[in-house]
Structures are given as C-alpha cells and as structure tokens.
VOGU-3710 file (C-alpha; in Angstrom, 3 decimals, decimal comma):
1> mstdpqpplt> 42,297/56,793/119,098  38,518/57,049/119,705  36,339/55,130/117,310  33,077/56,444/118,672  30,740/57,633/115,870  30,086/61,283/115,504  26,866/62,330/117,084  24,154/63,222/114,535  23,467/66,809/113,714  20,711/68,436/115,723
11> aaetpggtgp> 17,807/70,143/114,139  19,312/73,539/115,040  22,565/72,646/113,167  20,914/71,795/109,831  19,357/74,229/107,272  15,651/73,897/107,574  16,117/72,180/110,871  15,056/68,603/109,784  18,180/66,515/109,887  21,552/65,539/108,257
21> ldaflhalrr> 20,119/64,665/104,868  18,769/68,153/104,511  22,245/69,496/105,481  23,861/67,376/102,774  21,312/68,464/100,094  21,645/72,088/101,058  25,444/71,902/100,695  25,125/70,073/97,400  22,750/72,720/96,008  25,069/75,543/96,982
31> rteaaphptp> 27,965/73,809/95,167  25,970/73,208/92,015  24,466/76,650/91,633  24,875/77,949/88,114  27,594/80,590/87,654  26,232/84,082/87,014  28,278/84,305/83,787  28,812/80,803/82,349  31,664/80,335/79,870  30,236/80,457/76,331
41> lpdrsnaalr> 30,695/77,416/74,103  32,819/77,941/70,974  31,089/78,441/67,675  30,411/75,091/65,965  32,227/74,724/62,737  32,811/71,619/60,579  35,627/73,413/58,652  38,369/72,256/61,009  37,227/68,593/60,646  37,297/68,521/56,902
51> avrpaeelaa> 40,256/66,770/55,146  39,232/67,464/51,540  40,271/70,819/50,229  37,560/72,771/48,284  39,725/72,884/45,180  40,660/69,217/45,310  39,729/67,044/42,331  37,216/64,648/43,876  37,460/61,820/41,380  41,250/61,533/41,814
61> rfaaeataag> 40,956/61,664/45,627  38,263/59,059/45,600  40,249/56,755/43,333  43,331/57,031/45,499  41,477/56,391/48,772  39,390/53,527/47,419  42,537/51,849/46,084  44,215/52,291/49,484  41,168/50,646/51,085  41,520/47,578/48,826
71> cvvhrvtean> 39,169/48,328/45,942  40,147/47,968/42,305  39,267/51,194/40,547  38,857/51,421/36,803  38,641/54,790/35,137  36,252/54,267/32,258  34,156/56,274/29,801  30,703/55,837/28,281  32,429/54,244/25,246  34,342/51,547/27,096
81> wlaaakdivg> 32,639/50,828/30,506  30,670/47,899/29,076  33,844/46,160/27,788  35,582/46,843/31,127  32,721/45,261/33,024  32,649/42,276/30,706  36,437/41,839/31,078  36,194/41,942/34,917  33,447/39,225/34,911  35,507/37,158/32,506
91> slsarlvlvq> 38,627/37,466/34,649  36,687/36,115/37,639  35,330/33,117/35,625  31,905/34,170/36,953  29,046/32,163/35,555  26,053/33,724/37,286  26,038/37,469/37,706  23,349/39,598/39,389  22,847/42,841/37,453  20,742/45,235/39,563
101> pqpgtaltae> 19,667/48,466/37,918  18,506/51,231/40,323  16,977/54,608/39,712  19,164/57,497/40,778  22,400/55,575/40,053  24,690/55,177/37,092  23,405/51,672/36,514  20,207/52,679/34,668  17,802/50,152/33,237  19,272/50,785/29,777
111> raaaladala> 22,838/50,186/30,884  21,860/47,061/32,852  20,072/45,606/29,807  23,182/46,323/27,646  25,412/44,690/30,213  23,172/41,625/30,454  23,230/41,221/26,676  27,019/41,560/26,634  27,427/38,923/29,274  25,066/36,578/27,548
121> tagrsavskw> 27,099/36,750/24,370  30,167/35,752/26,465  28,384/32,741/27,839  27,557/34,240/31,260  24,108/34,180/32,908  22,910/37,627/33,984  19,882/37,821/36,210  18,094/40,825/37,726  15,861/39,091/40,358  17,299/39,234/43,837
131> dddtlfncda> 15,756/36,503/45,925  17,865/34,761/48,526  18,820/31,842/46,244  20,261/34,276/43,653  22,062/36,381/46,224  23,764/33,377/47,876  24,555/31,502/44,635  25,658/34,214/42,180  29,364/34,673/41,545  29,262/38,496/41,382
141> avtgvvaaia> 26,860/41,375/41,658  26,843/44,574/39,526  25,112/47,543/41,163  24,982/51,264/40,995  25,644/53,531/44,039  23,839/56,656/45,150  26,997/58,493/46,122  30,710/58,122/46,928  32,878/59,794/49,544  36,176/61,146/48,290
151> etgtlvcvsg> 37,786/61,501/51,701  37,645/57,822/52,509  37,048/56,075/49,155  33,611/54,950/50,363  30,674/53,761/48,306  27,196/54,652/49,478  24,496/52,059/48,684  20,844/52,273/49,678  18,187/49,628/49,501  14,536/49,956/48,504
161> paaargasli> 11,807/48,447/46,296  14,218/48,351/43,288  17,412/47,396/45,123  18,165/44,490/47,432  20,273/45,402/50,528  22,184/42,201/50,144  23,384/42,845/46,592  26,428/44,761/47,823  26,922/42,553/50,911  26,400/38,904/50,075
171> ppvhialldr> 27,982/37,934/46,691  31,697/37,289/46,866  32,459/39,985/44,247  30,848/43,474/44,127  31,175/45,517/40,895  29,954/49,080/41,380  29,264/51,551/38,521  29,915/55,076/39,732  29,494/58,358/37,878  32,071/60,961/38,835
181> tqivgdlfdy> 29,278/63,561/39,413  28,111/61,408/42,378  31,291/61,906/44,275  31,159/64,328/47,238  33,929/65,490/49,458  32,958/64,012/52,739  30,146/62,740/54,952  29,229/66,327/55,866  28,433/66,966/52,179  26,471/63,709/51,861
191> fdrlantgsp> 24,348/64,270/54,931  23,714/67,833/53,817  22,271/66,304/50,606  20,089/64,008/52,651  18,696/66,919/54,566  17,185/68,078/51,316  16,080/64,696/49,860  15,228/62,706/52,965  16,846/59,606/54,427  16,307/56,181/52,908
201> aninlitgps> 15,356/53,193/55,122  18,839/51,724/54,880  22,246/53,150/53,993  25,428/51,003/53,545  28,803/52,768/53,704  31,228/50,408/51,972  34,925/51,147/52,239  36,889/48,414/50,496  36,277/44,609/50,655  34,698/42,965/53,697
211> ktadiegili> 37,284/42,571/56,463  37,494/41,268/60,012  40,203/41,044/62,624  38,188/39,283/65,276  40,294/36,148/65,263  43,553/36,782/67,228  43,741/40,266/65,675  44,600/38,881/62,271  43,093/40,836/59,393  41,182/38,510/57,030
221> tgvhgpgvvh> 39,433/39,767/53,870  36,146/38,447/52,548  34,936/36,549/55,548  31,329/37,815/55,746  30,854/39,680/52,459  32,546/40,608/49,138  36,208/39,768/49,240  36,717/41,730/45,974  35,263/45,166/45,096  35,700/46,637/41,631
231> vllle> 34,671/50,244/40,980  33,936/51,385/37,447  34,461/55,169/37,771  32,556/56,600/34,820  34,243/59,786/33,579
//
C-alpha cells in the first residue's frame, strides 16, 4: 500500500485558482448556503409550560407546595396573626428577634410595631436595625415578602434601603408574613409584573429551608442559612 502523500491541487483545480484552502472554503460555503425556504419556528407559547391551572385556588396550592418544600405554613387572619407569630417565637425560645418592616409587603410599619410590642411583653427583644452583628446574632427574623409563587411554594424577597438582603438568609429561623393577594401562579406571572414595575437590585427566591447535598450527596438542612422557615399566610 502506497503511503505517498497526495499531490496538492493545482491552481486550475481550485475555485478562484489560488490553492487548496480556497477549494475547502468554496466547498464549505456551498454546504452552508441558506435554504431558499427555511423551516419556520413554532409559535412561542408559555401555556404548555404552565402547571397551575387558571381556576386553581392559589393560596391552597402555595400552602401545599411550601409545606412539601419543608416550610411550616400557618393560615392566619388579621385577628390572630400577631398571636401566631408570638407563639412561633415562643416555641423557638428565641430571645433576640429581628423584625424588619418593608414597604410593599404585608409586614407594614404598623404591624411590625405591634409585633415588637407583643414580643416585648413576652420577654423577647425585638430589634429593627440590621447591621451585621444583629443579623449574625439574632435567633430569628420576621420579614415580609413581595410575592409568592404558587407552583413551587416559593417566597420572593427583595432587598433595598428598607430591607437587608441577609434578613431572610442569615438568621437560623425565617418567619415570613405573606398576604394571600401577593400569591401569583408561577414565575411567568411574577416576571410579567416586573415588566411593569421594574426589577429591583436583588431578588431572592426562597423555596423551603436552606439545604445542601454537597457532602457525599447527603441532604442536610440549615447549613448555610435558615434551617426553619415559617410562613404566616394572611387570609
């Protein structure tokens, strides 16, 4: 069997008459020419991706999914949410509690003040400042949320001048006050809302307590964030 290399193409054998590289590029261009009638792409529709039915009761779906993700959901009313929050803090034996009101959430300044007073009468210290010492030393944090996702039981928290990013991420217990009117079906609905209001600098999507399976694939809860998440779902 001959192993002699093939002789190079002559100028007469290549398109343009300049050499083998031009022959290769000419063949490549011919193979990559656009088809005269390209196949049209299908119409884009998010309907096929949606798992929440239009007629579904969003509060019930959220409560079920959040519970499945490891949250403890309390269905409360305006008349008893304060007592429920106080009982949760008492059950945790929490001494220092961060109570962080935020505009646009269910935890208004008035509700935060009422909760701080209720905790003080029970011998708990409620603070609203959120410096690093407070975030890393408090036993629990009570916050509002800007939205919740029914499909996955997800809480949506944003940070800003009135809300620390770490309030929902650093303390060992996170207690979130959620109004049922803040629940949307899925992320499509939430991002549609952002298209009208604008995006904040930071968005945290929280689905259940902090978890990791980095060590030998073993799921461990509460390693690098709240190990317990309570949701007060305000009817």
